[in-house]
N, C-alpha and C positions, 0 to 999 in steps of 0.2 A: 362546433358550429357557433357561430355568433349571433345574438339576438339583437336586433336593431327595433327599437321602439317606434312604431309609425302611429299615427293618430288616423281616426276614420276618415276625415277629409284626404288625408295623404294616400290612403289605399284607394278610395273613391277615384283620385286622380290617375292613380297608375291604371286602375280597371279601366277608366274611360278612354284613356289614350291607346291602351290595347285594343279596345272595342274599336275605336275610330280607324285604327291602322288596319285591324282586321276587315271591317266593312269595305274600305277603301282597296284593300288587297283582292277582297271577294269580288267587287265591281270589275275589276280588271279581268277576273276569270269568268266571270258570268256573261251569259249571252241573251239576257232578257232586255237590256236597252239596246239602242242602236249604237253603232260604234263610237260614233263622235261624242255622244252623251255620256257613254259609259266611260269613256276614257277620261273626260273632262270631270267629272264627279269622282273618279276614282282617283286621279292625281291630286284634286283638291283635298280629298279625305286623308291620303297618304302624307301630303304636305303638312295639314293640319296637325295630324297625329305625330308627326316628327317634331313638329315645331313645340307642340306642348310636351313631348317627352324630355326634350331637353331641360328644360328647367326643373321637371321632377326629378330626372336623374341626377342633376346637380345636388339637389337637395338632400336625395337619397345617399349619394356619396358623402356630402358632409356630414350627416347623421351617422353613417357608418364610420367615417374617420373620427368623429368624437367621441363616439361610444368606444371605439378602439384606442384612442389616447386615454381615456378615463380608465380603461381596464389596465392599462400598462401603468399608468400613475399609481393605481390602487395596488398593483403588484410590487411596485418599486417601495410604497411606503410600509407595505406588509414585511418586506425583506430586511 
């Protein structure tokens, strides 16, 4: 298993995007608001959550790749 060092703000961004997506999906399924308002808020939250997830995912993949390349480099130096 690979370890990827994440800072506290990065962990917070990952958790907040998951929360926003979850709330948006929950509003789609909930029946407490009228249909039009529920769909509008649900679509907005899912869209915002998805848009914020893209840069967080790109940053995470960048860290994952750099960590992986550093590990390969240190393995090559050791050999």
